[in-house]
NUNU-554342 format. One record per residue (C-alpha): residue number from 1; residue in three letters; x, y, z. Coordinates in nm, 3 decimals. Layout:
<sites>
SITE   i  aa       x       y       z
SITE NUM ALA       X       Y       Z
...
</sites>
This chain:
<sites>
SITE   i  aa       x       y       z
SITE   1 MET   0.004   0.007  -0.042
SITE   2 ASN   0.119   0.342  -0.072
SITE   3 VAL   0.086   0.604   0.157
SITE   4 ARG   0.293   0.939   0.184
SITE   5 LEU   0.449   0.985   0.536
SITE   6 ASP   0.533   1.342   0.649
SITE   7 LYS   0.763   1.432   0.932
SITE   8 LYS   0.483   1.464   1.176
SITE   9 ASP   0.371   1.100   1.107
SITE  10 LEU   0.693   0.970   1.141
SITE  11 ALA   0.708   1.154   1.512
SITE  12 ARG   0.399   0.971   1.593
SITE  13 TYR   0.490   0.632   1.464
SITE  14 PRO   0.916   0.663   1.522
SITE  15 PHE   0.933   0.268   1.501
SITE  16 LEU   0.906   0.309   1.133
SITE  17 LYS   1.179   0.204   0.893
SITE  18 GLU   1.075   0.533   0.709
SITE  19 ALA   1.125   0.714   1.058
SITE  20 GLN   1.516   0.546   1.124
SITE  21 GLY   1.569   0.626   0.768
SITE  22 PHE   1.538   1.010   0.861
SITE  23 VAL   1.760   0.960   1.142
SITE  24 LEU   2.036   0.779   0.916
SITE  25 SER   1.977   1.046   0.610
SITE  26 MET   2.081   1.343   0.839
SITE  27 ASP   2.334   1.593   0.741
SITE  28 ILE   2.478   1.576   1.080
SITE  29 PRO   2.455   1.219   1.214
SITE  30 LEU   2.292   1.150   1.572
SITE  31 ASP   2.648   1.057   1.727
SITE  32 SER   2.837   1.361   1.574
SITE  33 LEU   2.550   1.572   1.733
SITE  34 ILE   2.643   1.414   2.072
SITE  35 ARG   3.001   1.407   2.073
SITE  36 ALA   3.006   1.793   1.935
SITE  37 ASP   2.788   1.916   2.225
SITE  38 THR   2.625   2.154   2.037
SITE  39 ALA   2.313   2.328   2.145
SITE  40 ALA   2.105   2.111   1.888
SITE  41 GLY   2.274   1.795   2.030
SITE  42 GLN   2.184   1.909   2.363
SITE  43 ARG   1.867   1.972   2.327
SITE  44 ILE   1.779   1.623   2.142
SITE  45 ILE   1.966   1.453   2.444
SITE  46 HIS   1.735   1.650   2.683
SITE  47 THR   1.435   1.517   2.446
SITE  48 GLY   1.539   1.191   2.465
SITE  49 THR   1.570   1.192   2.843
SITE  50 ASP   1.253   1.337   2.913
SITE  51 ARG   1.099   1.076   2.699
SITE  52 LEU   1.265   0.800   2.882
SITE  53 ILE   1.176   0.934   3.182
SITE  54 ARG   0.821   0.914   3.100
SITE  55 ALA   0.825   0.597   2.959
SITE  56 LEU   0.991   0.453   3.307
SITE  57 SER   0.718   0.714   3.486
SITE  58 PHE   0.457   0.506   3.361
SITE  59 GLY   0.323   0.796   3.085
SITE  60 LYS   0.072   0.680   2.834
SITE  61 GLY   0.237   0.921   2.574
SITE  62 GLY   0.037   1.101   2.296
SITE  63 GLY  -0.016   1.419   2.509
SITE  64 GLU   0.372   1.508   2.562
SITE  65 THR   0.433   1.478   2.145
SITE  66 ASP   0.490   1.817   2.002
SITE  67 LEU   0.397   1.780   1.683
SITE  68 ASP   0.533   2.145   1.585
SITE  69 THR   0.895   2.016   1.618
SITE  70 PRO   0.869   1.645   1.457
SITE  71 ASP   1.245   1.628   1.400
SITE  72 ASP   1.336   1.696   1.760
SITE  73 GLU   1.032   1.415   1.848
SITE  74 ILE   1.213   1.156   1.593
SITE  75 LEU   1.548   1.222   1.730
SITE  76 GLY   1.419   1.205   2.046
SITE  77 TYR   1.303   0.864   2.004
SITE  78 ALA   1.643   0.763   1.897
SITE  79 MET   1.767   0.949   2.181
SITE  80 ALA   1.613   0.741   2.432
SITE  81 ARG   1.669   0.457   2.251
SITE  82 LEU   2.097   0.488   2.262
SITE  83 ILE   2.042   0.540   2.665
SITE  84 VAL   1.864   0.278   2.766
SITE  85 SER   2.105   0.045   2.559
SITE  86 CYS   2.384   0.265   2.755
SITE  87 LEU   2.233   0.135   3.068
SITE  88 GLY   2.127  -0.192   2.966
SITE  89 ASP   1.843  -0.255   3.193
SITE  90 ARG   1.614  -0.540   3.074
SITE  91 SER   1.349  -0.367   3.281
SITE  92 MET   1.395  -0.003   3.128
SITE  93 MET   1.393  -0.146   2.808
SITE  94 ASP   1.050  -0.347   2.857
SITE  95 ARG   0.898   0.008   2.999
SITE  96 LEU   1.040   0.211   2.678
SITE  97 ALA   0.893  -0.059   2.420
SITE  98 ARG   0.565  -0.034   2.616
SITE  99 TYR   0.551   0.326   2.647
SITE 100 GLU   0.623   0.388   2.281
SITE 101 ALA   0.367   0.135   2.200
SITE 102 GLY   0.083   0.276   2.404
SITE 103 ARG   0.190   0.603   2.266
SITE 104 ALA   0.115   0.490   1.915
SITE 105 VAL  -0.176   0.309   1.930
SITE 106 TRP  -0.287   0.620   2.141
SITE 107 PHE  -0.229   0.812   1.784
SITE 108 LEU  -0.388   0.545   1.556
SITE 109 GLU  -0.728   0.584   1.773
SITE 110 THR  -0.811   0.882   1.586
SITE 111 GLU  -0.601   0.826   1.269
SITE 112 GLU  -0.729   0.841   0.924
SITE 113 ASP  -0.842   0.498   0.786
SITE 114 ASP  -0.519   0.487   0.500
SITE 115 ILE  -0.272   0.507   0.771
SITE 116 ARG  -0.397   0.291   1.025
SITE 117 ARG  -0.386   0.048   0.748
SITE 118 TYR  -0.024   0.117   0.643
SITE 119 ILE   0.056   0.108   1.011
SITE 120 ALA  -0.065  -0.249   1.047
SITE 121 GLU   0.066  -0.326   0.725
SITE 122 SER   0.388  -0.248   0.790
SITE 123 LEU   0.350  -0.439   1.119
SITE 124 GLY   0.252  -0.749   0.898
SITE 125 LEU  -0.119  -0.740   1.022
SITE 126 ASP  -0.401  -0.750   0.798
SITE 127 PRO  -0.636  -0.462   0.935
SITE 128 ASP  -0.919  -0.662   0.726
SITE 129 ALA  -0.900  -1.024   0.853
SITE 130 ASP  -1.086  -1.197   1.102
SITE 131 ASP  -0.848  -1.419   1.195
SITE 132 MET  -0.456  -1.507   1.184
SITE 133 GLU  -0.240  -1.822   1.247
SITE 134 VAL  -0.220  -1.975   1.574
SITE 135 VAL   0.149  -1.884   1.595
SITE 136 ARG   0.120  -1.544   1.519
SITE 137 TYR  -0.168  -1.481   1.770
SITE 138 ILE   0.039  -1.682   2.038
SITE 139 GLU   0.334  -1.422   1.980
SITE 140 LEU   0.108  -1.129   1.995
SITE 141 ALA  -0.144  -1.246   2.305
SITE 142 SER   0.123  -1.384   2.546
SITE 143 GLY   0.195  -1.066   2.656
SITE 144 LEU  -0.202  -0.983   2.719
SITE 145 ARG  -0.308  -1.082   3.097
SITE 146 ASP  -0.666  -1.088   3.031
SITE 147 ASP  -0.793  -1.478   3.024
SITE 148 ARG  -1.023  -1.378   2.729
SITE 149 TRP  -0.664  -1.395   2.519
SITE 150 ARG  -0.572  -1.727   2.618
SITE 151 LEU  -0.629  -1.972   2.348
SITE 152 ILE  -0.859  -2.167   2.514
SITE 153 ASN  -1.078  -1.925   2.547
SITE 154 ARG  -1.048  -1.838   2.190
SITE 155 ASP  -1.228  -1.978   1.865
SITE 156 VAL  -0.980  -2.186   1.679
SITE 157 ARG  -1.046  -2.348   1.354
SITE 158 LYS  -0.794  -2.498   1.114
SITE 159 GLY  -0.479  -2.348   1.276
SITE 160 ARG  -0.680  -1.983   1.257
SITE 161 VAL  -0.782  -1.807   1.569
SITE 162 SER  -1.110  -1.550   1.510
SITE 163 VAL  -1.002  -1.195   1.610
SITE 164 ARG  -1.292  -0.935   1.625
SITE 165 THR  -1.202  -0.604   1.484
SITE 166 GLU  -1.244  -0.424   1.862
SITE 167 GLU  -0.914  -0.661   1.959
SITE 168 LEU  -0.738  -0.512   1.702
SITE 169 ASP  -0.549  -0.239   1.831
SITE 170 ALA  -0.481  -0.437   2.154
SITE 171 LEU  -0.269  -0.676   1.948
SITE 172 ILE  -0.125  -0.377   1.707
SITE 173 HIS  -0.009  -0.245   2.063
SITE 174 GLU   0.179  -0.558   2.129
SITE 175 ARG   0.321  -0.657   1.780
SITE 176 ILE   0.475  -0.271   1.810
SITE 177 ARG   0.605  -0.350   2.157
SITE 178 GLY   0.758  -0.676   2.046
SITE 179 VAL   0.867  -0.479   1.755
SITE 180 ILE   1.079  -0.183   1.938
SITE 181 ARG   1.183  -0.418   2.219
SITE 182 GLY   1.314  -0.670   1.961
SITE 183 GLN   1.541  -0.408   1.870
SITE 184 LEU   1.715  -0.306   2.212
SITE 185 PRO   1.985  -0.309   2.333
SITE 186 LEU   2.141  -0.141   2.045
SITE 187 GLN   2.541  -0.152   1.989
SITE 188 VAL   2.648   0.206   2.143
SITE 189 PRO   3.008   0.264   2.129
SITE 190 GLY   3.166   0.346   2.487
SITE 191 GLY   3.225   0.682   2.407
SITE 192 ILE   2.875   0.797   2.334
SITE 193 CYS   2.768   0.624   2.638
SITE 194 LEU   3.025   0.827   2.832
SITE 195 LYS   2.896   1.130   2.662
SITE 196 LEU   2.539   1.029   2.771
SITE 197 ARG   2.674   0.974   3.116
SITE 198 GLU   2.505   1.263   3.289
SITE 199 HIS   2.168   1.197   3.158
SITE 200 ILE   2.208   0.820   3.235
SITE 201 ASP   2.274   0.885   3.608
SITE 202 ARG   1.971   1.098   3.590
SITE 203 VAL   1.715   0.822   3.416
SITE 204 SER   1.875   0.570   3.651
SITE 205 ALA   1.811   0.739   3.969
SITE 206 VAL   1.493   0.839   3.856
SITE 207 PHE   1.417   0.484   3.769
SITE 208 GLN   1.561   0.339   4.125
SITE 209 GLN   1.354   0.599   4.319
SITE 210 GLN   1.053   0.463   4.162
SITE 211 MET   1.135   0.107   4.206
SITE 212 LEU   1.172   0.241   4.599
SITE 213 GLU   0.840   0.364   4.591
SITE 214 GLU   0.686   0.065   4.419
SITE 215 PHE   0.789  -0.150   4.631
SITE 216 GLY   0.960  -0.015   4.918
SITE 217 ASP   1.133  -0.214   5.224
SITE 218 ILE   1.070  -0.607   5.153
SITE 219 ASP   0.749  -0.712   5.367
SITE 220 GLU   0.752  -1.088   5.356
SITE 221 SER   0.409  -1.111   5.489
SITE 222 ALA   0.266  -0.947   5.183
SITE 223 PHE   0.404  -1.215   4.979
SITE 224 PRO   0.161  -1.398   4.768
SITE 225 PRO   0.092  -1.762   4.894
SITE 226 CYS   0.256  -1.886   4.595
SITE 227 MET   0.612  -1.742   4.684
SITE 228 GLN   0.533  -1.806   5.049
SITE 229 ALA   0.461  -2.170   4.996
SITE 230 LEU   0.805  -2.211   4.756
SITE 231 ILE   0.992  -2.028   5.102
SITE 232 ALA   0.804  -2.275   5.334
SITE 233 ALA   0.912  -2.566   5.118
SITE 234 ILE   1.271  -2.475   5.090
SITE 235 THR   1.264  -2.384   5.479
SITE 236 ALA   1.133  -2.760   5.529
SITE 237 GLY   1.411  -2.878   5.362
SITE 238 THR   1.228  -2.972   5.006
SITE 239 ASN   1.423  -2.959   4.670
SITE 240 ILE   1.161  -2.755   4.470
SITE 241 PRO   1.180  -2.783   4.100
SITE 242 HIS   1.365  -2.566   3.877
SITE 243 THR   1.046  -2.347   3.755
SITE 244 GLY   1.000  -2.242   4.111
SITE 245 ARG   1.337  -2.153   4.179
SITE 246 PHE   1.325  -1.962   3.872
SITE 247 ALA   1.014  -1.778   3.958
SITE 248 LEU   1.126  -1.728   4.341
SITE 249 THR   1.436  -1.622   4.229
SITE 250 ALA   1.310  -1.364   3.983
SITE 251 PHE   1.066  -1.219   4.220
SITE 252 LEU   1.294  -1.168   4.513
SITE 253 HIS   1.519  -0.972   4.289
SITE 254 THR   1.237  -0.751   4.102
SITE 255 ILE   1.099  -0.671   4.451
SITE 256 GLY   1.462  -0.529   4.586
SITE 257 MET   1.640  -0.830   4.758
SITE 258 GLU   2.009  -0.841   4.745
SITE 259 THR   2.190  -1.117   4.567
SITE 260 THR   2.340  -1.251   4.936
SITE 261 ARG   1.986  -1.242   5.075
SITE 262 ILE   1.835  -1.483   4.802
SITE 263 VAL   2.132  -1.722   4.822
SITE 264 GLU   2.059  -1.738   5.166
SITE 265 VAL   1.682  -1.820   5.111
SITE 266 TYR   1.808  -2.152   4.947
SITE 267 THR   2.078  -2.247   5.260
SITE 268 ARG   1.853  -2.503   5.362
SITE 269 ALA   1.777  -2.690   5.040
SITE 270 PRO   1.895  -3.049   5.079
SITE 271 ASP   2.145  -3.007   4.748
SITE 272 PHE   2.251  -2.673   4.831
SITE 273 ASP   2.560  -2.523   4.681
SITE 274 VAL   2.672  -2.198   4.745
SITE 275 SER   2.878  -2.134   4.420
SITE 276 LYS   2.626  -2.320   4.213
SITE 277 THR   2.318  -2.133   4.385
SITE 278 LEU   2.480  -1.755   4.375
SITE 279 TYR   2.584  -1.857   3.970
SITE 280 GLN   2.199  -1.899   3.915
SITE 281 VAL   2.083  -1.609   4.133
SITE 282 GLU   2.326  -1.385   3.982
SITE 283 HIS   2.228  -1.498   3.653
SITE 284 ILE   1.852  -1.442   3.664
SITE 285 SER   1.929  -1.124   3.831
SITE 286 GLY   2.082  -0.980   3.514
SITE 287 ARG   2.485  -1.080   3.591
SITE 288 GLY   2.504  -1.249   3.266
SITE 289 GLY   2.330  -0.926   3.060
SITE 290 THR   1.972  -1.056   3.097
SITE 291 GLU   1.761  -0.936   3.380
SITE 292 TYR   1.437  -1.190   3.427
SITE 293 THR   1.101  -1.086   3.564
SITE 294 PRO   0.917  -1.347   3.730
SITE 295 PRO   0.600  -1.556   3.539
SITE 296 GLY   0.275  -1.435   3.627
SITE 297 CYS  -0.013  -1.643   3.746
SITE 298 ALA  -0.119  -1.787   3.446
SITE 299 THR   0.229  -1.920   3.382
SITE 300 LEU   0.281  -2.031   3.749
SITE 301 ARG  -0.092  -2.227   3.716
SITE 302 THR   0.058  -2.426   3.471
SITE 303 TYR   0.406  -2.493   3.637
SITE 304 GLY   0.183  -2.603   3.929
SITE 305 LEU   0.293  -2.313   4.154
SITE 306 CYS  -0.051  -2.160   4.217
SITE 307 VAL  -0.134  -2.314   4.561
SITE 308 ASN  -0.316  -2.169   4.837
SITE 309 ARG  -0.501  -1.926   4.650
SITE 310 ASN  -0.686  -1.686   4.854
SITE 311 ALA  -0.931  -1.408   4.777
SITE 312 ASP  -0.665  -1.139   4.670
SITE 313 CYS  -0.549  -1.388   4.410
SITE 314 GLU  -0.870  -1.350   4.262
SITE 315 THR  -0.798  -1.014   4.173
SITE 316 VAL  -0.466  -1.018   4.011
SITE 317 GLN  -0.316  -1.188   3.758
SITE 318 HIS   0.071  -1.125   3.891
SITE 319 PRO   0.224  -1.181   4.172
SITE 320 LEU   0.408  -0.879   4.173
SITE 321 THR   0.056  -0.741   4.132
SITE 322 TYR  -0.073  -0.925   4.474
SITE 323 TYR   0.252  -0.824   4.668
SITE 324 LYS   0.193  -0.417   4.561
SITE 325 ARG  -0.123  -0.435   4.687
SITE 326 ARG  -0.081  -0.635   4.998
SITE 327 LYS   0.189  -0.434   5.126
SITE 328 LYS   0.003  -0.089   5.004
SITE 329 ARG  -0.293  -0.233   5.254
SITE 330 GLU  -0.082  -0.345   5.524
SITE 331 GLN   0.124   0.018   5.545
SITE 332 GLY  -0.248   0.152   5.533
SITE 333 LYS  -0.316  -0.001   5.858
SITE 334 LYS  -0.002   0.072   5.992
SITE 335 ASP  -0.069   0.461   5.941
SITE 336 ASN  -0.416   0.449   6.087
</sites>
């Protein structure tokens, strides 16, 4: 489909190949702007930094975009990707991808049909189809937590999954998120990261503060039943399966428990080996380059790890959500 995109379109959808081509075709390359420490370069750096901070702050996007300066918006997106790549934090990359996807879908809601169609087709989706191949559906719906997206709850015929028109935006969101996340991290020269150090530190400080506000001091009484059961099993001297170790370790790391404390949790396991356990904990915590997050409730049920469900479990779809809600509730009781 032939659609002529202007710079404002590229500012709305900077993940498109046309926007990336614009960045590559600049008279002065982006890395040169950074190294030269020019006013224009500093403006773009600040735009990218602010964009990434909005993403980490769970911003929904759209309203912050200045379409009167589309060049800066396009370059700001490119800068945000550079900064988050220098940071190398998986959860930050995830949040940037989710923010950018939400921002794009926000624009798409009021877009003309030809642009909507072009975006969908650029992402490999058919905007007119009322179904899609099972493999593609699973790829897109795996990140959606509502039970209605589970394959068992869908109409599947001859290897294709029925998809209603009103569900397409959610799948487009997941496709955009996957495309953006799949491109990160970028290979950024060390000199560029060094030049961006001040802004990298600013983003990192904001993220750490948000994590503290989100989880705060560790409160084991607020752990979901599944995590309490895993800890109880280990304390009782039971070997838990690998899936259980992964889920528990990722959960404890994400809520802020230090590596040494996580290792201590496993000291009563019958097969405890300090060096092996330390290696596994560090690997899951991101020492090897990939920082893992705990699986959601649906996955835990599949693993047989969803046990001792209570009333609070019925209202959440992830153990981290359970923990944050219970912790906030317990804190409220203490304050009253």
